[in-house]
C-alpha positions as CSV (number, residue, x, y, z in Angstrom):
1,X,0.0,-0.3,-0.3
2,X,1.5,3.8,-0.9
3,X,2.4,5.6,2.2
4,X,-0.1,8.8,2.8
5,X,2.2,9.9,6.2
6,X,5.8,9.6,6.7
7,X,7.7,11.4,9.9
8,X,10.5,10.6,10.7
9,X,12.6,12.2,13.8
10,X,10.2,14.7,14.9
11,X,11.2,16.7,17.8
12,X,8.8,19.4,19.5
13,X,9.1,21.6,22.5
14,X,7.8,24.6,24.3
15,X,9.1,27.3,26.1
16,X,8.6,27.7,29.2
17,X,10.3,30.5,31.3
18,X,14.1,30.0,30.5
19,X,13.3,26.6,29.9
20,X,12.8,24.4,26.4
21,X,10.4,21.7,28.0
22,X,10.7,19.0,25.2
23,X,7.2,17.3,24.4
24,X,7.8,15.3,21.2
25,X,10.9,13.4,21.0
26,X,12.5,11.6,17.8
27,X,8.9,10.4,16.8
28,X,8.8,8.2,13.5
29,X,6.3,6.5,12.3
30,X,4.2,6.0,8.8
31,X,0.6,5.4,8.2
32,X,-0.2,3.4,4.6
33,X,-3.4,4.4,2.9
34,X,-6.6,2.5,3.6
35,X,-5.0,1.7,7.4
36,X,-6.8,3.0,10.0
37,X,-4.4,3.7,12.9
38,X,-5.1,4.8,16.1
39,X,-2.7,6.7,18.5
40,X,-3.1,5.6,22.0
41,X,-1.5,7.3,25.5
42,X,-2.1,9.0,28.7
43,X,-2.9,12.7,29.4
44,X,0.4,14.6,29.0
45,X,2.0,11.9,26.4
46,X,2.3,14.0,23.9
47,X,-0.9,12.8,21.8
48,X,-2.4,16.0,21.1
49,X,0.9,17.9,19.9
50,X,1.6,14.9,17.8
51,X,-2.3,15.4,16.0
52,X,-1.3,19.0,15.8
53,X,1.6,18.3,13.9
54,X,-0.1,15.6,11.8
55,X,-3.4,17.8,11.1
56,X,-0.8,21.3,9.8
57,X,-2.3,22.7,12.7
58,X,1.6,23.1,14.4
59,X,4.8,22.8,13.2
60,X,7.8,20.7,14.1
61,X,11.0,22.2,15.7
62,X,12.9,19.1,14.3
63,X,12.0,16.1,11.4
64,X,10.8,15.8,8.3
65,X,7.1,15.1,7.6
66,X,5.6,14.0,4.1
67,X,1.9,14.1,3.6
68,X,0.5,12.5,0.4
69,X,3.7,12.8,-0.9
70,X,4.8,16.6,-0.1
71,X,7.1,18.1,2.5
72,X,4.5,19.7,5.2
73,X,8.3,20.4,7.3
74,X,9.2,22.6,4.1
75,X,5.7,24.2,3.7
76,X,5.0,27.9,4.2
77,X,1.7,29.2,6.0
78,X,-0.6,29.9,2.6
79,X,0.6,26.1,1.9
80,X,-0.3,24.4,5.1
81,X,-3.7,26.1,4.6
82,X,-4.3,24.6,1.5
83,X,-3.3,20.8,2.8
84,X,-5.4,21.7,6.1
85,X,-8.2,22.3,4.2
86,X,-7.8,19.8,1.3
87,X,-5.7,16.6,2.4
88,X,-6.9,16.0,6.0
89,X,-10.7,15.7,7.3
90,X,-11.3,16.9,11.3
91,X,-13.4,15.1,13.6
92,X,-12.8,16.8,17.1
93,X,-14.4,15.3,20.3
94,X,-16.8,18.7,20.9
95,X,-17.3,18.9,17.5
96,X,-16.7,22.6,16.4
97,X,-20.5,22.8,14.8
98,X,-21.4,26.5,14.3
99,X,-24.0,27.1,16.3
100,X,-26.0,29.4,14.1
101,X,-25.6,27.7,11.2
102,X,-27.8,24.7,10.2
103,X,-26.5,21.5,9.7
104,X,-26.5,21.4,5.8
105,X,-24.6,25.1,6.0
106,X,-21.9,23.3,8.6
107,X,-21.1,20.2,6.2
108,X,-20.7,22.6,3.0
109,X,-17.8,24.9,5.1
110,X,-15.0,23.0,3.7
111,X,-16.3,23.0,-0.2
112,X,-17.2,26.7,0.3
113,X,-14.0,27.6,1.6
114,X,-12.9,25.9,-1.7
115,X,-14.9,28.6,-3.9
116,X,-17.3,26.3,-5.1
117,X,-20.7,27.8,-5.1
118,X,-23.5,27.3,-3.0
119,X,-26.0,25.3,-4.9
120,X,-23.3,23.4,-5.9
121,X,-21.8,22.5,-2.4
122,X,-25.2,21.4,-1.3
123,X,-25.6,18.9,-4.2
124,X,-22.0,17.6,-3.4
125,X,-23.0,17.2,0.2
126,X,-26.0,15.2,0.0
127,X,-25.0,11.8,-1.1
128,X,-22.8,11.6,2.1
129,X,-25.7,13.3,4.7
130,X,-28.2,11.0,3.4
131,X,-25.5,7.7,4.3
132,X,-25.1,8.8,7.4
133,X,-28.8,9.4,7.9
134,X,-28.7,12.6,9.0
135,X,-31.3,14.3,5.8
136,X,-34.2,15.1,8.0
137,X,-32.6,16.9,10.3
138,X,-30.7,19.3,7.3
139,X,-32.2,22.0,8.3
140,X,-31.8,22.0,12.6
141,X,-29.1,23.7,14.4
142,X,-26.9,21.8,16.2
143,X,-28.3,22.2,19.8
144,X,-31.3,20.2,18.7
145,X,-29.1,17.4,17.7
146,X,-28.3,14.9,20.1
147,X,-24.2,13.9,20.9
148,X,-24.3,11.0,18.2
149,X,-25.9,13.3,15.3
150,X,-23.4,15.8,15.9
151,X,-20.6,14.2,15.3
152,X,-22.1,12.9,12.5
153,X,-22.8,15.8,11.0
154,X,-19.2,16.8,11.9
155,X,-17.8,13.1,10.2
156,X,-19.3,14.4,7.3
157,X,-18.0,17.5,7.3
158,X,-14.7,16.3,7.0
159,X,-15.6,14.0,4.0
160,X,-17.3,15.6,1.8
161,X,-14.2,17.2,0.6
162,X,-12.5,13.8,0.2
163,X,-9.7,14.1,2.0
164,X,-6.7,12.0,1.9
165,X,-6.5,11.4,5.5
166,X,-9.6,11.6,8.5
167,X,-7.9,12.8,11.7
168,X,-10.4,12.1,15.0
169,X,-9.2,13.4,17.5
170,X,-11.3,11.0,21.0
171,X,-14.1,11.2,18.8
172,X,-16.2,9.2,21.4
173,X,-15.0,11.4,24.1
174,X,-18.2,13.5,24.9
175,X,-20.6,10.7,23.5
176,X,-22.3,8.0,26.2
177,X,-21.5,4.7,25.8
178,X,-24.0,3.3,23.0
179,X,-23.5,6.6,20.7
180,X,-19.5,5.9,21.2
181,X,-20.2,2.4,19.4
182,X,-21.9,4.0,16.8
183,X,-19.1,6.0,16.0
184,X,-17.0,3.3,16.1
185,X,-18.8,1.3,14.1
186,X,-19.3,4.1,11.6
187,X,-15.3,4.6,11.2
188,X,-15.1,0.6,10.3
189,X,-17.3,1.0,7.8
190,X,-15.8,4.3,6.3
191,X,-12.4,2.6,6.8
192,X,-13.6,-0.5,4.8
193,X,-14.8,1.6,2.4
194,X,-11.2,2.9,1.6
195,X,-10.7,5.8,3.9
196,X,-7.6,6.0,6.1
197,X,-8.2,7.3,9.7
198,X,-6.2,8.0,12.3
199,X,-7.5,8.6,15.8
200,X,-6.2,10.3,18.9
201,X,-7.3,7.8,21.9
202,X,-6.6,7.7,25.6
203,X,-9.1,4.9,26.0
204,X,-7.9,1.3,25.0
205,X,-11.4,0.1,24.7
206,X,-12.0,2.9,21.4
207,X,-8.1,2.4,20.5
208,X,-9.0,-1.6,19.8
209,X,-11.2,-0.5,16.9
210,X,-8.1,0.3,14.8
211,X,-6.4,-1.9,12.7
212,X,-3.4,-1.0,14.8
213,X,-2.4,0.5,18.1
214,X,0.5,3.2,18.4
215,X,1.8,3.9,22.0
216,X,2.6,7.5,23.0
217,X,4.2,7.6,26.5
218,X,6.5,10.8,27.9
219,X,6.5,12.0,23.5
220,X,8.0,9.1,22.7
221,X,6.9,6.1,20.8
222,X,7.2,2.7,22.9
223,X,5.6,0.5,20.6
224,X,3.6,-0.5,18.0
225,X,0.6,-3.5,17.9
226,X,-2.4,-4.8,16.0
227,X,-5.5,-5.0,17.3
228,X,-5.1,-8.5,16.8
229,X,-1.8,-8.6,18.7
230,X,-4.1,-6.1,21.8
231,X,-7.2,-9.0,22.0
232,X,-4.3,-11.9,23.2
233,X,-2.6,-9.4,25.7
């Protein structure tokens, strides 16, 4: 399979007073097209910083990062903005829906940002909306939806731009158990359809829905395991 992500010796730190505190230490890993990878780590492990670098929302201090063949470590800010819009579909724990927009307006945002007309964007959104079973909610505002429905809207918004990779940050963190299981089942279906997914989580049971688990502790990748291996432990 073709590599979509290749990271080599990624380092990142933040300055606190006169001291520079290392957050990521020589991170190297790859994600292939069609994989479903979970990055598993406790609070403070560096997984959020790693997610921000994968998502081109932050830059590394050292190392190389290639996303879908593009050298992210050498990209300018305007290039990173374009890459975020075209190559990455973001799914957040708190959904990040615009409360004053209805569901159709929220989902079509990535397409409108590319200069597509509203009519064309809405037509392109409809198949995704129907697949995710939220067509009956397109005129509703986010406040009128359940947590599970909000996350379906967020997933639809992430998918409409046909990104190279879906990046999910604690996607079940704000959901009840039933809704969380439904979202993970949906992720597996999307992965079966060929979508590449990288999911950030602190929960081993959530991570086990992925095909491969990468552990991060104290800013270092400690080991990797397939879910079959994890289930034998």
